[in-house]
C-alpha angles and dihedrals in degrees: 000000000000110000126191111197119195114198128163090213133030131190132277096019086055124027115213143100097275093044093051092041092055092047096047094044091050093049094050095044089050091049088055091059101267122135104236129188123179122203111201144148133281108233103167127349102323116146118260091236135019142147116233131176094341102316137087124242124204115188128197131197117230147160111279118230123165090344088307124121116221107201125175089186090063090055092054090049092050091048092051095045100033094116097032093084131058093226139007117216117193125187122225128350087238094075122088087220090063091051088053089051090054092049090051091049090052090052090048129284143138115298115297125219120188123195117211110219094180128323098238125063118233092209112032119085114264094235089060093047091051087060097038105044101055091045119026097020092049090049091049092053094046091047091055119089091221136017123201123202131168105232144022089248090060091045089057090049090054093047090049087052089057102261111147109253095222090065095056125092121184107219114168121236110247146204133213097250090186091060100036101058137156114250118200089185095064116091112237117235123214087256139136113202131215124175122182149088125301095240130123096258094060093072094227093153091059090046092055094047090046093048091051089056091046092049091056086068097033106030094167094065124099130210110222110204119190119185152075134234147130095279097051094105091048092053091045088058089049090052089055092047090052089048094230099120091119090056098049125083112195123200124173098204144001124194114244089241090059098047099084092062091048091052092045091054092052127088096206137010113215128201114183097171122153092204131018145148109217103308118217090220091070091052092045092053091048091048089053090052094249118143115235136219108205142170114258097253109165096238092050100050096085092042097051100035108111091011099069145334128291125212134185119276114266094007108129092178092056089047090054091048091051091053092046091051094049092048097043096045100051097168091055090047091051091049090051091048092054091046090052092053092049092049093048092052095043101042112012107050111154091212089060091049092054094044094050092045092051090048089055090051091052092050093052092045091052092048090051092051090052094044101049096063090048090058088061097040094254131134115253114253115258089214098062111147120246 
């Protein structure tokens, strides 16, 4: 099968859930014998074309707006190649590139699949999203032949938006449980871990205020923060204002191969986000046997329950209490860590995610092959490929 993946961001040029998801999915589908090309953005000095780990990358320059690249050249490429691939897979309705994919599908292209990585943007202003989501985003989803979301909660959100239920497939996000492993031999540090982007939707301000409260009770603990983003300087100033510079370890980037050890060294992984889909970081922490402290986002409640503690969105005091509880009650934290590992292995295998996604592609491709001849009054070919 020839797969064209359209993703606004791609790892490692950009570090984030969608970027890593697109990279890992492309690698594994290529390893399974599929011909995979990824169209993505140029953010710095990346080459326009390269082959990496079995798949091809095409990059396009564009105008940057709200961490979104607007590229007319991508549209012309999609128009030219719209029938050259068996399926087009676009990531997130929030990217301009996904809107272009939907326009091309409306004109006439191979089947389009769109993966929902969370309905609400963490960067765009809310007034803009109130205009965009019920109109353009809804149209994008209903133009697609298939829509992938991670949980039943997200499926209901899409249905409430007006997306036709028969288009929606719930395919869990996953984690490579063979790479993200617990390690009883690694010495734990007195360290709380956060990984993410410095954008408004990640709730970093509440994390810093909550950690300050936590550190008053546990002054020997450090908060390790790994990430980049437009608000990093603002949060660095806040760290100074809170007088916790000596308790914060900042790191711009960590290679995926190095992340398991960082998780293993940490006592708790914390996610204070105001909006999310199903972040890979939660699943990575669970797979490494690390208990999590996480905001009570509806789609994360069933995932985190039994594997960590949930607290109300934007409540720095509740965040601090969750950290205090997990550090002070070590036996409970260890039990939650083991439960997280078991849940990750049983329900969130990345290999299963890739297999089910590829199966959906094959189904849509086969349906398209049967449908096209009917439009012209022909009999479908009995030799259609699977």
